[in-house]
C-alpha positions in Angstrom: 112.6 8.9 -39.5 113.9 6.0 -37.6 117.5 6.0 -36.3 117.4 2.4 -35.1 116.4 1.2 -38.5 119.1 3.4 -40.1 121.6 1.9 -37.7 120.7 -1.6 -38.6 120.8 -1.0 -42.3 124.1 0.9 -41.9 125.8 -1.9 -40.0 124.5 -4.5 -42.4 125.9 -2.7 -45.4 129.2 -2.1 -43.5 129.4 -5.9 -42.6 128.4 -6.9 -46.0 131.2 -4.8 -47.6 133.8 -6.3 -45.3 132.7 -9.8 -46.2 132.9 -8.9 -49.9 136.4 -7.4 -49.4 137.6 -10.4 -47.5 136.2 -12.9 -50.0 137.6 -11.2 -53.1 141.0 -11.0 -51.4 140.8 -14.7 -50.4 139.6 -16.0 -53.8 141.3 -13.7 -56.3 144.2 -12.3 -54.2 143.1 -8.9 -55.1 142.3 -6.1 -52.7 139.3 -4.0 -53.7 139.1 -2.0 -50.3 139.4 1.7 -50.8 138.6 4.9 -48.9 135.4 5.4 -51.0 133.9 2.4 -49.4 133.6 4.0 -46.1 130.8 6.3 -47.5 128.7 3.6 -49.0 126.9 2.5 -45.8 125.8 6.1 -45.1 124.5 6.4 -48.6 122.6 3.1 -48.5 121.1 3.5 -45.2 120.0 7.1 -46.0 118.4 5.9 -49.2 116.4 3.1 -47.3 115.3 5.5 -44.5 114.1 8.0 -47.1 112.1 5.4 -48.9 110.7 4.1 -45.8 109.7 7.7 -44.7 108.0 8.3 -48.1 106.2 4.9 -48.1 104.8 5.6 -44.5 104.2 9.4 -44.8 103.3 9.6 -48.7 105.4 12.9 -48.8 108.9 14.3 -49.0 110.5 15.1 -45.6 110.9 18.7 -45.1 114.4 20.3 -45.3 114.5 20.6 -41.5 113.5 17.0 -40.9 116.3 15.9 -43.3 118.9 18.1 -41.5 117.8 17.0 -38.1 118.0 13.3 -39.0 121.3 13.9 -40.7 122.7 15.4 -37.5 121.5 12.5 -35.4 122.8 10.0 -38.1 126.1 11.8 -38.2 126.8 11.6 -34.6 125.8 7.8 -34.8 128.2 7.2 -37.7 131.0 9.0 -35.9 130.4 6.6 -32.9 130.3 3.6 -35.2 133.5 4.7 -37.0 135.4 5.3 -33.8 134.4 1.9 -32.6 135.5 0.2 -35.8 138.8 1.9 -35.7 139.3 0.7 -32.2 138.3 -2.9 -33.1 140.4 -2.9 -36.2 143.5 -1.6 -34.4 143.6 -5.1 -32.6 143.7 -6.8 -36.0 145.6 -4.4 -38.2 149.0 -3.5 -37.0 149.1 -0.4 -39.2 146.2 1.2 -37.3 147.7 0.2 -34.0 151.0 1.9 -34.9 149.1 5.0 -36.0 147.1 5.1 -32.8 150.3 4.7 -30.6 152.0 7.8 -32.3 150.6 11.2 -31.3 150.8 12.5 -35.0 149.4 9.3 -36.3 146.6 9.3 -33.8 145.7 13.0 -34.8 145.8 12.1 -38.5 143.5 9.2 -37.9 141.1 11.3 -35.8 141.0 14.0 -38.5 140.1 11.2 -41.1 137.4 9.9 -38.8 136.0 13.4 -38.4 136.1 14.1 -42.1 134.4 10.9 -42.8 131.6 11.8 -40.3 131.2 15.2 -41.9 131.0 13.8 -45.4 128.6 11.2 -44.2 126.4 14.0 -42.5 126.0 15.7 -45.9 125.4 12.4 -47.6 122.7 11.4 -45.3 120.9 14.7 -45.7 121.0 14.4 -49.6 120.2 10.6 -49.8 117.3 10.7 -47.5 115.7 13.2 -49.8 116.8 11.2 -52.9 115.3 7.9 -51.4 112.1 9.6 -50.6 112.0 11.1 -54.1 112.5 7.7 -55.7 110.0 6.1 -53.5 107.2 8.7 -54.3 108.1 8.6 -58.2 107.8 4.7 -58.1 104.5 4.9 -56.3 103.2 7.1 -59.1 
């Protein structure tokens, strides 16, 4: 499985979601952003990677392959999330205020670690699901 491709799909989905949130807010004055949106890039990128693996290998990845990839992807997602929080702290005063307070920074770090842990499990699951769907579609 290709970590570079996973990263590109992850970032594309993340940026696409941001654009959609900003457009909906600008056009309809309604905020659709929510915490659940943080896991969508992991799910989408893992599905795409599983499909790519099944297309190339014509088989399901083994459990150890999926867990190994999920570990690497989880570390990558943790890094992306930490970078995103740092970047958004410049634009969002609420995040900047949280980061300047010790308790707030610990809560924020806990949320980042929780998201990475959830994403780790989701990547493992959705890589397999993507591979299954590709193999089923191929017949």
